C-alpha positions as CSV (number, residue, x, y, z in Angstrom):
1,M,2.6,123.4,4.7
2,S,2.8,125.4,1.5
3,L,0.9,128.3,3.2
4,I,3.3,128.3,6.2
5,S,6.3,128.2,3.9
6,T,4.9,131.3,2.1
7,I,4.3,133.3,5.2
8,A,7.3,132.1,7.3
9,P,9.8,130.2,5.1
10,R,12.6,130.1,7.7
11,W,10.3,128.5,10.3
12,A,9.0,126.0,7.7
13,L,12.5,124.9,6.9
14,K,13.3,124.4,10.6
15,R,10.2,122.3,11.0
16,A,11.1,120.1,8.0
17,I,14.6,119.5,9.3
18,A,13.2,118.5,12.7
19,R,10.8,116.1,11.1
20,E,13.6,114.5,9.1
21,Q,15.8,114.1,12.3
22,L,12.8,112.5,14.1
23,R,12.4,110.1,11.2
24,D,16.1,109.1,11.5
25,I,15.8,108.6,15.2
26,R,12.8,106.3,14.8
27,K,14.6,104.4,12.0
28,R,17.7,103.8,14.2
29,S,15.6,102.8,17.2
30,A,13.9,100.1,15.2
31,H,17.1,98.0,15.0
32,Y,18.0,95.1,17.3
33,A,20.3,96.3,20.0
34,A,22.9,93.9,18.6
35,A,22.9,95.7,15.3
36,Q,23.3,99.2,16.6
37,S,26.5,101.2,15.9
38,N,27.7,103.4,18.7
39,R,30.8,104.2,20.7
40,L,30.7,100.9,22.5
41,T,30.6,98.7,19.4
42,G,33.4,100.8,17.8
43,S,34.5,99.5,14.4
44,W,32.9,96.1,14.9
45,S,31.6,95.3,11.4
46,P,31.5,91.5,10.8
47,T,31.8,90.1,7.3
48,T,28.6,89.3,5.4
49,E,30.3,87.0,2.9
50,D,28.6,84.0,1.4
51,V,29.3,80.9,3.6
52,N,31.3,79.3,0.8
53,E,33.4,82.4,0.2
54,L,34.0,82.7,4.0
55,I,35.1,79.0,4.3
56,G,37.1,79.2,1.1
57,N,39.1,82.2,2.3
58,S,39.7,80.9,5.8
59,S,39.9,77.1,5.8
60,P,43.4,76.7,4.5
61,Q,44.9,78.8,7.3
62,V,42.5,77.3,9.9
63,R,43.4,73.8,8.8
64,A,47.1,74.6,9.0
65,R,46.8,76.1,12.5
66,V,44.6,73.4,13.9
67,R,47.0,70.7,12.7
68,Q,50.0,72.6,14.1
69,L,48.2,72.8,17.5
70,V,47.3,69.1,17.4
71,R,51.0,68.4,16.8
72,D,52.4,70.8,19.5
73,F,49.7,71.7,21.9
74,P,48.9,68.8,24.3
75,Y,45.3,69.7,25.0
76,F,44.3,69.9,21.3
77,A,45.9,66.5,20.7
78,R,44.0,65.1,23.7
79,A,40.7,66.6,22.5
80,V,41.1,64.9,19.1
81,D,42.0,61.6,20.7
82,I,39.0,61.8,23.2
83,I,36.4,62.7,20.6
84,T,37.7,60.1,18.2
85,G,37.8,57.5,21.0
86,Y,34.3,58.1,22.2
87,T,32.6,58.5,18.8
88,V,34.5,55.8,16.8
89,G,36.7,53.9,19.3
90,A,38.1,50.7,17.9
91,G,35.5,51.1,15.1
92,I,31.7,51.4,14.9
93,Q,30.7,47.8,14.5
94,F,28.4,46.7,11.6
95,Q,25.5,44.4,12.1
96,S,23.1,43.6,9.3
97,R,19.4,43.9,10.2
98,V,17.6,42.4,7.1
99,T,14.1,41.3,7.9
100,S,11.8,38.8,6.3
101,P,8.3,39.7,5.0
102,D,6.9,38.7,8.4
103,G,9.0,41.4,10.1
104,N,11.5,39.1,11.8
105,L,15.2,39.2,11.3
106,N,16.3,37.0,8.4
107,A,19.2,35.0,9.9
108,R,20.4,33.4,6.7
109,I,20.6,36.6,4.7
110,I,22.2,38.5,7.6
111,E,24.9,35.8,7.9
112,N,25.6,35.9,4.2
113,I,26.0,39.7,4.2
114,E,28.2,39.8,7.3
115,S,30.3,36.9,6.0
116,A,31.1,38.9,3.0
117,F,31.5,42.3,4.7
118,Y,34.0,41.3,7.5
119,P,36.6,39.8,5.2
120,W,36.3,42.8,2.9
121,A,36.8,45.1,5.8
122,D,40.3,43.6,6.4
123,T,41.4,44.8,2.9
124,A,39.2,47.8,2.4
125,D,42.1,50.2,2.0
126,I,43.4,50.7,-1.6
127,G,46.9,50.7,-0.3
128,G,46.4,47.4,1.6
129,R,47.5,48.9,4.9
130,L,44.5,50.1,6.8
131,H,41.5,48.1,8.1
132,F,38.1,49.5,7.5
133,N,37.9,50.6,11.2
134,E,41.2,52.4,10.8
135,I,39.9,54.3,7.8
136,M,36.9,55.2,9.9
137,Q,39.1,56.5,12.7
138,L,41.2,58.5,10.2
139,A,38.1,60.0,8.7
140,K,37.0,61.2,12.1
141,R,40.3,62.7,12.8
142,Q,40.1,64.5,9.5
143,D,36.6,65.7,10.4
144,L,38.0,67.3,13.6
145,E,41.2,68.7,12.2
146,A,40.2,69.8,8.7
147,G,36.5,70.0,9.2
148,E,35.7,67.4,6.6
149,F,36.8,64.0,5.2
150,L,37.1,62.9,1.7
151,I,37.1,59.3,0.4
152,V,37.5,58.1,-3.2
153,K,35.8,54.8,-4.1
154,H,37.9,52.6,-6.5
155,F,36.8,49.4,-8.1
156,K,39.4,46.7,-8.4
157,Q,38.5,43.6,-10.3
158,N,41.1,41.4,-8.6
159,K,39.2,41.4,-5.3
160,P,36.3,39.2,-4.3
161,V,34.3,42.4,-3.6
162,P,35.8,44.9,-6.1
163,L,35.6,47.9,-3.9
164,A,38.6,49.8,-2.3
165,L,38.6,53.0,-0.3
166,Q,41.2,55.8,-0.6
167,I,41.1,58.5,2.0
168,V,42.7,61.7,0.8
169,E,43.4,65.1,2.3
170,P,40.7,67.7,1.7
171,D,43.5,70.1,0.7
172,N,43.6,68.3,-2.6
173,L,40.2,69.8,-3.7
174,S,41.2,72.6,-6.2
175,D,39.7,74.9,-8.8
176,I,43.0,75.1,-10.7
177,G,42.5,73.6,-14.1
178,A,39.0,72.5,-13.2
179,T,36.3,72.8,-15.9
180,A,32.6,72.1,-15.4
181,K,31.1,69.9,-18.1
182,N,27.8,71.8,-18.0
183,P,28.0,75.6,-18.5
184,R,25.1,76.0,-16.0
185,H,27.2,74.4,-13.2
186,S,29.6,76.3,-11.0
187,I,32.8,75.2,-9.3
188,S,33.8,76.4,-5.8
189,Q,36.8,75.1,-3.9
190,G,37.1,72.1,-6.2
191,I,33.4,71.1,-6.0
192,E,31.2,71.3,-9.1
193,Y,27.6,71.9,-8.2
194,D,24.2,73.1,-9.6
195,P,23.6,76.7,-8.3
196,A,19.9,76.3,-8.7
197,T,19.5,73.3,-6.3
198,G,22.9,73.1,-4.6
199,R,23.3,69.5,-5.7
200,I,26.9,68.4,-6.0
201,I,27.8,67.1,-9.4
202,A,31.5,66.3,-9.2
203,Y,34.8,66.8,-7.3
204,H,38.0,68.1,-8.8
205,L,41.2,66.7,-7.1
206,Q,44.7,67.9,-7.8
207,D,46.6,65.5,-10.0
208,P,49.6,64.2,-7.9
209,N,51.7,64.2,-11.0
210,A,50.8,67.7,-12.3
211,Y,50.1,70.6,-9.9
212,Y,48.2,72.7,-12.5
213,K,45.9,69.8,-13.4
214,T,42.9,68.3,-11.7
215,T,41.1,65.0,-12.0
216,R,37.3,65.1,-12.1
217,Y,35.4,62.5,-10.1
218,P,31.7,62.2,-10.4
219,A,29.9,62.7,-7.0
220,S,29.0,59.0,-7.0
221,R,32.7,58.2,-6.6
222,I,33.2,60.4,-3.6
223,I,32.2,60.1,0.1
224,H,32.4,63.6,1.5
225,G,31.4,64.3,5.1
226,F,31.3,67.5,7.1
227,H,29.1,69.3,9.6
228,T,26.6,71.6,7.7
229,L,26.2,74.8,9.6
230,R,24.5,77.0,7.0
231,P,22.4,76.5,3.9
232,Q,24.1,75.8,0.6
233,Q,27.4,75.0,2.4
234,L,29.7,73.0,0.2
235,R,32.7,72.3,2.5
236,G,33.4,72.1,6.2
237,I,35.4,74.0,8.8
238,S,37.2,72.6,11.8
239,P,35.0,72.6,15.0
240,F,38.2,73.7,16.8
241,A,38.4,77.0,14.9
242,P,36.9,79.2,17.7
243,A,39.5,77.9,20.1
244,V,42.6,78.3,17.8
245,L,43.6,81.8,19.0
246,V,42.9,81.1,22.7
247,A,44.9,77.9,22.5
248,H,47.8,79.5,20.8
249,D,47.9,82.3,23.3
250,L,47.7,79.9,26.2
251,G,50.6,77.8,24.8
252,E,52.8,80.9,24.4
253,Y,51.8,82.1,27.9
254,M,52.7,78.7,29.5
255,D,56.0,78.6,27.6
256,A,56.9,82.2,28.7
257,T,56.0,81.4,32.3
258,M,58.1,78.3,32.4
259,D,61.0,80.1,30.7
260,T,60.8,82.9,33.3
261,A,60.8,80.4,36.2
262,K,63.8,78.6,34.6
263,M,65.8,81.8,34.1
264,A,65.0,83.0,37.7
265,S,66.6,79.8,39.0
266,K,69.8,80.0,37.0
267,Y,72.0,82.2,39.3
268,L,73.1,80.7,42.6
269,A,75.4,83.5,43.9
270,F,77.5,86.6,43.1
271,V,81.1,86.9,44.2
272,K,82.9,90.2,44.3
273,R,86.7,90.5,44.0
274,I,89.3,93.1,43.4
275,D,90.6,92.2,39.9
276,P,88.0,90.1,38.1
277,Y,88.8,91.3,34.6
278,S,91.3,88.6,33.7
279,A,89.0,85.9,35.0
280,Q,86.1,87.4,33.2
281,V,88.0,87.4,29.9
282,A,89.2,83.9,30.4
283,N,85.7,82.7,31.2
284,V,83.9,84.3,28.3
285,A,82.8,81.7,25.7
286,Y,82.5,82.6,22.0
287,D,80.5,81.0,19.3
288,S,82.8,79.4,16.8
289,D,80.7,80.4,13.8
290,T,79.7,84.0,14.6
291,S,82.6,84.9,17.1
292,Q,79.9,86.5,19.3
293,P,79.9,85.9,23.1
294,I,77.6,83.1,24.2
295,E,75.1,84.7,26.5
296,T,72.9,81.7,27.5
297,L,72.9,80.7,31.1
298,Q,73.6,77.4,32.7
299,N,72.2,76.2,36.0
300,A,73.6,77.3,39.4
301,I,75.9,80.0,38.1
302,I,78.3,81.7,40.5
303,E,79.3,85.0,38.9
304,Y,82.3,87.2,39.9
305,L,81.7,90.9,40.1
306,Q,84.1,93.9,40.5
307,P,83.6,96.0,43.7
308,G,80.9,98.6,43.0
309,E,79.4,96.6,40.1
310,D,76.0,95.1,40.3
311,V,73.7,93.3,37.9
312,Q,70.2,94.4,37.4
313,F,67.7,91.8,36.2
314,A,64.3,92.5,34.8
315,S,61.7,91.4,37.3
316,P,58.7,90.0,35.4
317,A,55.7,89.4,37.5
318,N,55.7,85.9,38.8
319,P,52.3,84.4,38.3
320,G,52.6,82.3,41.5
321,A,49.2,81.3,42.8
322,Q,47.4,82.9,39.9
323,F,49.0,80.7,37.2
324,G,46.9,77.6,37.9
325,P,43.5,79.3,38.1
326,F,44.2,81.3,34.9
327,V,45.2,78.2,33.0
328,K,42.1,76.4,34.3
329,L,39.9,79.2,33.1
330,I,41.4,79.1,29.6
331,L,41.2,75.3,29.4
332,T,37.5,75.6,30.4
333,M,37.0,78.0,27.5
334,I,38.7,75.5,25.2
335,S,36.7,72.6,26.6
336,V,33.5,74.4,25.9
337,T,34.5,75.1,22.3
338,V,35.7,71.6,21.4
339,G,33.0,69.8,23.4
340,V,35.2,67.8,25.7
341,P,34.5,68.0,29.5
342,Y,37.2,69.9,31.4
343,E,38.1,66.9,33.5
344,L,38.8,64.8,30.5
345,L,40.6,67.5,28.6
346,S,42.9,68.5,31.4
347,G,43.2,65.2,33.3
348,D,42.4,67.2,36.5
349,Y,39.9,65.2,38.6
350,A,40.6,67.1,41.9
351,G,37.3,67.7,43.8
352,V,35.3,65.4,41.5
353,N,32.6,63.1,43.1
354,Y,30.1,60.6,41.8
355,S,27.3,63.2,41.2
356,T,29.5,65.6,39.2
357,M,31.1,62.8,37.2
358,R,27.7,61.3,36.3
359,T,26.3,64.8,35.3
360,T,29.4,65.3,33.2
361,R,29.2,61.9,31.5
362,N,25.5,62.4,30.8
363,D,26.1,65.8,29.2
364,F,29.0,64.4,27.2
365,S,26.9,61.5,26.0
366,H,24.2,63.9,24.8
367,Y,26.8,66.0,23.0
368,L,28.3,63.0,21.3
369,R,25.0,61.4,20.1
370,P,24.4,63.6,17.1
371,I,28.2,63.5,16.2
372,I,28.1,59.7,16.2
373,D,24.8,59.7,14.2
374,R,26.3,62.1,11.6
375,H,29.4,59.9,11.2
376,I,27.2,56.9,10.6
377,R,25.1,58.7,8.0
378,H,28.1,60.4,6.2
379,F,30.6,57.5,6.4
380,C,29.2,54.2,7.5
381,N,26.0,54.1,5.4
382,P,27.6,55.3,2.2
383,V,30.4,52.7,2.5
384,L,27.8,50.0,3.2
385,S,25.8,51.0,0.1
386,A,28.9,50.9,-2.1
387,F,29.9,47.6,-0.6
388,M,26.5,46.0,-1.3
389,D,26.5,47.3,-4.9
390,A,29.9,45.9,-5.6
391,A,29.2,42.6,-3.9
392,I,26.0,42.2,-5.9
393,M,27.6,43.2,-9.2
394,S,30.5,40.8,-8.7
395,G,28.3,37.9,-7.7
396,Q,29.7,37.7,-4.2
397,L,26.2,38.1,-2.8
398,S,22.9,37.0,-4.3
399,L,20.0,38.9,-2.8
400,P,16.6,38.5,-4.6
401,G,15.0,41.9,-5.4
402,Y,18.0,43.9,-4.3
403,L,17.8,46.5,-7.1
404,K,14.0,47.0,-6.4
405,N,14.2,47.2,-2.6
406,Q,17.7,48.2,-1.6
407,A,16.5,49.8,1.7
408,R,15.5,46.4,3.0
409,Y,19.0,44.9,2.5
410,L,20.8,48.0,3.6
411,A,19.1,47.9,7.0
412,A,21.9,47.9,9.6
413,D,22.8,48.6,13.2
414,W,26.1,50.4,13.7
415,Q,27.2,50.0,17.3
416,G,29.3,52.8,18.7
417,P,31.9,52.4,21.5
418,G,29.6,53.4,24.4
419,M,30.7,54.3,27.9
420,E,31.5,52.2,30.9
421,S,29.4,52.8,34.0
422,I,30.8,55.0,36.8
423,D,29.2,52.9,39.5
424,P,28.3,49.5,38.1
425,A,26.4,48.3,41.2
426,K,24.2,51.3,41.5
427,E,23.5,51.8,37.8
428,G,23.2,48.1,37.2
429,Q,20.4,47.8,39.8
430,G,18.7,50.9,38.2
431,N,18.8,49.3,34.8
432,I,17.3,46.1,36.2
433,D,14.5,48.0,37.7
434,Q,13.7,49.9,34.5
435,I,13.8,46.7,32.5
436,A,11.4,45.1,34.9
437,A,9.1,48.1,34.7
438,G,9.2,48.0,30.9
439,L,10.8,51.4,30.6
440,K,14.1,50.2,29.1
441,S,15.1,47.2,26.9
442,P,18.1,45.0,27.5
443,Q,19.3,46.0,24.0
444,E,19.4,49.7,25.1
445,V,21.4,48.8,28.2
446,A,23.9,46.8,26.1
447,K,24.3,49.6,23.6
448,T,25.2,52.1,26.3
449,R,28.2,49.9,27.0
450,G,29.1,49.5,23.4
451,K,28.0,45.9,23.4
452,D,25.5,43.8,21.3
453,L,23.0,41.9,23.3
454,E,23.2,38.9,21.0
455,Q,26.9,38.8,21.4
456,I,26.5,39.0,25.2
457,Y,24.1,36.1,25.2
458,Q,26.5,34.1,23.0
459,E,29.4,34.8,25.4
460,L,27.2,33.8,28.4
461,A,26.2,30.5,26.8
462,S,29.8,29.8,25.9
463,A,30.9,30.6,29.5
464,K,28.2,28.3,31.0
465,T,29.3,25.5,28.6
466,L,32.9,25.9,29.5
467,A,32.1,26.1,33.3
468,S,30.1,22.9,33.0
469,K,32.9,21.2,31.3
470,Y,35.2,21.8,34.3
471,G,32.5,21.2,36.9
472,L,32.2,24.8,38.0
473,D,29.1,26.6,39.1
474,F,29.1,30.4,39.5
475,T,25.4,30.7,40.2
476,P,24.8,32.6,43.4
477,S,23.1,30.6,46.2
478,T,20.9,33.6,47.2
479,P,19.5,36.4,45.1
480,S,21.9,39.3,45.0
481,T,20.9,42.5,46.7
482,P,21.8,46.0,45.6
483,A,25.0,47.2,47.0
484,T,24.6,49.5,50.0
485,T,25.7,53.0,49.2
486,Q,26.8,55.9,51.4
487,P,24.3,58.6,52.2
488,E,23.9,61.2,49.5
489,E,25.6,63.9,51.5
490,N,28.7,61.7,51.8
491,Q,28.7,60.9,48.1
492,D,29.0,64.5,47.3
493,E,32.2,64.9,49.3
494,P,35.2,65.6,47.0
495,D,37.5,62.6,46.5
496,N,41.0,63.9,46.4
497,A,42.7,60.6,46.8
């Protein structure tokens, strides 16, 4: 290259520039297509902030907007109610599952634990107003609207089990006036943590009596639940966040469309006459405060016009037949975001049949399963652990070896609300066949309906005793046969009734 540059320096320079351009082309072509910058991507340059900076900068506004939409936008309110109802319902029911050394359930210890837990659940709220199940429901609503829930554990000695729960708004977490006890610890959005491991050390909550002061609670005093989306994430964000702008635009669009339709129906007729001036002046109404003419319209107006005068109205495009499909499209986008099937979110069951309903229910069940499991892990299990510790320390429960083997005594089954069958006859026979083949247990079938098998058997035994008392017999004389069903092609016909 040095010889060429000596003999033909201009040609050598052109060759060097060409090589550099080729190197740049190869470097650009080595990117993912999604990372390329060209005329199609324009100025699209997403933020690369740390997850906690991103949530910290966005969550106050996102929380405020989601809450406002839940208050004012019917479909957001329904989405929160549906998810809360299907994940928590009337409350995820606690059942102790302590076993003996032989592996069988220990009925005596289970009865002792449940006999202490259920009365405590009636007065679990520090304010004395909410049942444990209501605190659970409120925590789930906070999880959906604010993206997280926050519960402070208090210990009150005047209760048989000296534990009380206080659910607080996540907005109360604050850095203002917060100081870490260890200089190696950091504070972000009111949470004190160890940067080396990400372990949370303490929570700093605003003092209700002093805005510029926070109260420090050790992490052991706080139950904090949220959906972790990225590593080292300290706080949550509402799962409704991607749908906020779409929902807001849809709400404004629907309001504007309805206002247009109302305004178009105001005028009934125009009457022209020779001297309308005096009548016009007499009929003009004025606002008593501003002395300005009142220009709102009432229904079925008959307006008098002077000959040669005319009134020109703006003619906004009437959505007509396009309004319904457009709203359905947007609601489908919202349903995908919030995880609620379109039919449940909109209440529109037109054209739905058994096959589509079952597919929708199965998909919804799979979507809800990890959400229910996360609520059990982040809310139910921490509360049970705190309850057991308080009950042991107060002497309300006596469990040998509890401190050495807590896992044994904390074994529990939390029963969610489940879902009712779409076609009890068909699905019931299918469950019977699977149980007979050893592919499914009766307990599994009961759980899908939000029931406990032992409770079902107790109710059946009680019903048989009551029927025998009155001399009734409801046993079928012949074995029941599966209900006949229509051919599959008929089942898929839409039911528009």
